Legacy VTK file of the C-alpha trace (Angstrom):
# vtk DataFile Version 3.0
C-alpha trace
ASCII
DATASET POLYDATA
POINTS 233 float
12.893 -95.951 -122.964
13.007 -92.812 -120.847
12.162 -89.980 -123.198
13.450 -86.474 -122.689
9.986 -85.169 -121.891
9.459 -87.734 -119.134
12.939 -87.124 -117.766
12.424 -83.371 -117.522
9.043 -83.779 -115.847
10.395 -86.077 -113.167
13.669 -84.285 -112.500
12.356 -80.729 -112.329
9.781 -81.765 -109.736
12.509 -83.416 -107.699
15.115 -80.687 -108.123
14.950 -79.753 -104.447
16.523 -83.085 -103.566
19.786 -81.894 -105.088
19.712 -78.327 -103.776
21.716 -77.207 -100.784
19.898 -74.516 -98.757
21.294 -70.999 -99.065
23.515 -69.623 -96.329
22.286 -67.189 -93.704
22.140 -63.609 -94.938
24.907 -62.557 -92.559
27.367 -64.833 -94.355
26.233 -64.265 -97.942
28.834 -63.114 -100.432
27.596 -61.341 -103.541
28.352 -63.438 -106.615
30.932 -61.600 -108.736
29.968 -60.690 -112.280
32.350 -61.608 -115.076
30.329 -60.718 -118.174
29.054 -62.991 -120.907
32.349 -63.723 -122.597
32.665 -63.969 -126.380
30.708 -67.193 -126.917
27.135 -66.513 -125.802
25.146 -68.261 -128.570
24.965 -66.180 -131.723
22.248 -68.544 -132.917
19.956 -70.167 -130.376
19.626 -73.950 -130.663
16.218 -75.392 -131.486
16.184 -77.024 -128.068
16.722 -74.601 -125.163
15.423 -76.540 -122.159
17.339 -77.500 -119.004
18.608 -80.894 -120.218
21.762 -80.258 -122.237
22.579 -83.956 -122.686
19.772 -84.803 -125.085
18.669 -82.652 -128.021
14.918 -82.930 -128.512
14.155 -86.676 -128.523
17.442 -87.919 -129.945
18.630 -91.202 -128.462
22.352 -90.408 -128.451
23.467 -88.365 -125.416
26.340 -85.917 -125.252
29.798 -87.107 -124.232
30.972 -86.210 -120.728
30.474 -86.718 -117.025
26.755 -86.340 -116.337
26.222 -83.532 -113.857
23.092 -82.371 -112.043
23.659 -78.642 -111.530
21.360 -76.990 -109.001
21.234 -73.916 -106.871
19.206 -70.988 -105.617
18.928 -67.438 -106.860
18.988 -65.172 -103.805
18.669 -61.477 -103.111
21.228 -59.635 -100.975
19.387 -60.526 -97.759
19.056 -64.201 -98.658
15.461 -64.021 -99.859
14.693 -66.240 -102.879
14.160 -64.604 -106.264
11.358 -66.329 -108.127
10.378 -66.241 -111.795
13.826 -65.307 -113.002
15.449 -66.911 -116.024
18.723 -68.713 -115.411
20.703 -69.353 -118.596
23.780 -71.534 -118.858
26.120 -72.174 -121.773
29.397 -74.041 -121.979
31.778 -75.834 -124.300
31.472 -79.527 -125.025
34.090 -82.088 -123.991
36.247 -81.085 -126.961
36.300 -77.388 -126.056
33.734 -76.297 -128.654
30.790 -73.952 -128.046
27.690 -73.789 -130.202
28.741 -70.216 -131.090
29.841 -70.296 -134.725
33.216 -68.686 -133.935
33.866 -70.631 -130.742
34.355 -74.153 -131.990
36.691 -76.615 -133.585
34.965 -77.790 -136.744
36.648 -81.185 -136.531
35.965 -81.537 -132.802
32.318 -80.810 -132.108
29.883 -82.958 -130.144
26.746 -82.521 -132.231
24.722 -84.235 -129.502
25.510 -81.588 -126.878
22.889 -78.851 -126.601
25.446 -76.339 -125.304
22.838 -73.919 -123.909
19.838 -74.164 -121.606
17.428 -72.044 -119.590
15.292 -72.521 -116.508
12.714 -70.385 -114.677
13.328 -70.251 -110.922
10.536 -71.570 -108.705
8.927 -69.965 -105.638
12.032 -70.756 -103.589
14.450 -69.399 -106.173
15.633 -72.862 -107.205
16.932 -73.903 -110.606
18.079 -77.191 -112.100
20.077 -78.336 -115.144
21.363 -81.676 -116.360
24.614 -81.109 -118.209
28.241 -82.286 -118.270
31.140 -81.409 -116.007
33.058 -78.665 -117.830
36.594 -79.139 -119.114
39.443 -76.693 -119.717
40.173 -75.576 -123.270
42.190 -73.227 -125.462
40.358 -71.234 -128.148
41.892 -68.540 -130.300
45.121 -68.892 -128.403
43.439 -68.149 -125.055
43.413 -70.736 -122.275
40.422 -71.061 -119.977
39.999 -73.273 -116.947
36.849 -75.407 -116.932
33.736 -73.306 -116.338
30.033 -72.909 -117.022
28.643 -69.507 -117.979
25.592 -68.473 -115.959
23.339 -65.473 -116.609
20.294 -64.130 -114.779
17.422 -62.199 -116.351
14.344 -60.758 -114.684
11.422 -58.738 -116.033
12.841 -58.892 -119.541
16.303 -57.541 -118.774
19.704 -59.026 -118.093
20.693 -58.580 -114.447
24.092 -60.228 -114.326
26.350 -62.820 -115.892
29.036 -64.853 -114.193
30.942 -68.123 -114.409
30.948 -71.233 -112.227
34.381 -72.862 -112.054
35.548 -76.214 -110.690
36.766 -76.091 -107.113
40.267 -77.472 -106.574
41.168 -77.637 -110.275
44.877 -76.968 -110.878
44.059 -75.146 -114.114
42.400 -72.357 -112.098
45.832 -70.898 -111.343
46.314 -70.247 -115.082
42.887 -68.759 -115.755
42.935 -65.125 -116.897
39.466 -64.317 -115.525
40.398 -65.467 -112.028
43.682 -63.571 -112.178
41.760 -60.438 -113.146
39.365 -60.823 -110.194
42.223 -61.321 -107.767
40.188 -61.166 -104.545
40.245 -64.569 -102.809
36.743 -64.271 -101.312
35.230 -63.306 -104.643
37.019 -66.154 -106.406
35.795 -68.631 -103.800
32.210 -67.545 -104.529
32.659 -68.807 -108.101
33.958 -72.236 -107.127
31.700 -75.273 -107.419
32.376 -78.664 -105.896
31.510 -81.687 -108.032
30.508 -84.651 -105.893
29.342 -88.200 -106.683
25.564 -88.305 -106.898
24.255 -90.576 -104.099
22.690 -93.729 -105.468
23.889 -93.262 -109.036
25.145 -96.447 -110.688
26.626 -94.654 -113.730
28.967 -92.186 -112.069
26.760 -89.094 -112.173
27.814 -85.959 -110.322
25.982 -83.306 -108.334
27.021 -79.665 -108.155
25.461 -76.700 -106.360
25.943 -73.062 -107.318
23.928 -70.485 -105.372
23.784 -67.035 -106.968
23.576 -64.010 -104.678
22.519 -60.782 -106.355
23.781 -57.379 -105.312
20.252 -56.022 -105.470
16.783 -57.493 -105.744
15.256 -57.183 -109.244
11.840 -55.612 -109.530
8.835 -57.280 -111.065
6.346 -55.484 -113.252
3.269 -54.101 -111.499
1.063 -56.843 -112.939
3.455 -59.548 -111.699
4.479 -60.677 -115.172
7.970 -61.038 -116.544
9.382 -60.384 -119.960
11.656 -62.378 -122.193
15.212 -63.394 -121.535
17.605 -60.468 -121.415
20.095 -60.562 -124.256
23.653 -59.575 -123.388
24.915 -56.210 -124.626
26.486 -56.361 -128.064
29.605 -54.646 -129.288
LINES 1 234
233 0 1 2 3 4 5 6 7 8 9 10 11 12 13 14 15 16 17 18 19 20 21 22 23 24 25 26 27 28 29 30 31 32 33 34 35 36 37 38 39 40 41 42 43 44 45 46 47 48 49 50 51 52 53 54 55 56 57 58 59 60 61 62 63 64 65 66 67 68 69 70 71 72 73 74 75 76 77 78 79 80 81 82 83 84 85 86 87 88 89 90 91 92 93 94 95 96 97 98 99 100 101 102 103 104 105 106 107 108 109 110 111 112 113 114 115 116 117 118 119 120 121 122 123 124 125 126 127 128 129 130 131 132 133 134 135 136 137 138 139 140 141 142 143 144 145 146 147 148 149 150 151 152 153 154 155 156 157 158 159 160 161 162 163 164 165 166 167 168 169 170 171 172 173 174 175 176 177 178 179 180 181 182 183 184 185 186 187 188 189 190 191 192 193 194 195 196 197 198 199 200 201 202 203 204 205 206 207 208 209 210 211 212 213 214 215 216 217 218 219 220 221 222 223 224 225 226 227 228 229 230 231 232
């Protein structure tokens, strides 16, 4: 049996195989920020690694289309940003988050981790194994399918945004996209989900490069702090 530990070891080393190189600096579009939204975890799960399909060493995976989400964190000139924390969180296939006020109690995939984090490598790359997001309605508010993404560096939150599904009809109804309005900015949030070459179980690959508006500074000793919590209130 392929344990979670062995899976993570093999896939993080090979993450570059799924990553599309960043565009030339002249064509880079700064990734719009959208904020954390109301369902950033109010209680962190016990497992916070980059495989959201398996919690610890459980044998039952989450329900959904397996997706290998990769990308690069880039500065405004296209230079990679290393040693930055990428966090993602999303609802499960039923539209439930792990946030205690963002779930349907009778529709919750207890096998879905719901949140993960990854430290970018020397080339700014990150990797997650998760599920393709689905649209949902919570508290009377409709949202098109998306994954929340946040970036922290040197112990502080730099930005938070959302990666949506390119070509999804539900995007036309999404309130966040309507608020952004600008077509170029919206396009920077769109992610294409493609069949993973060689997969025999219908896995998908998705690439989401994040372009910062400014390059975060490291501490003088080269260390970084903890993950930046979103502002409260």
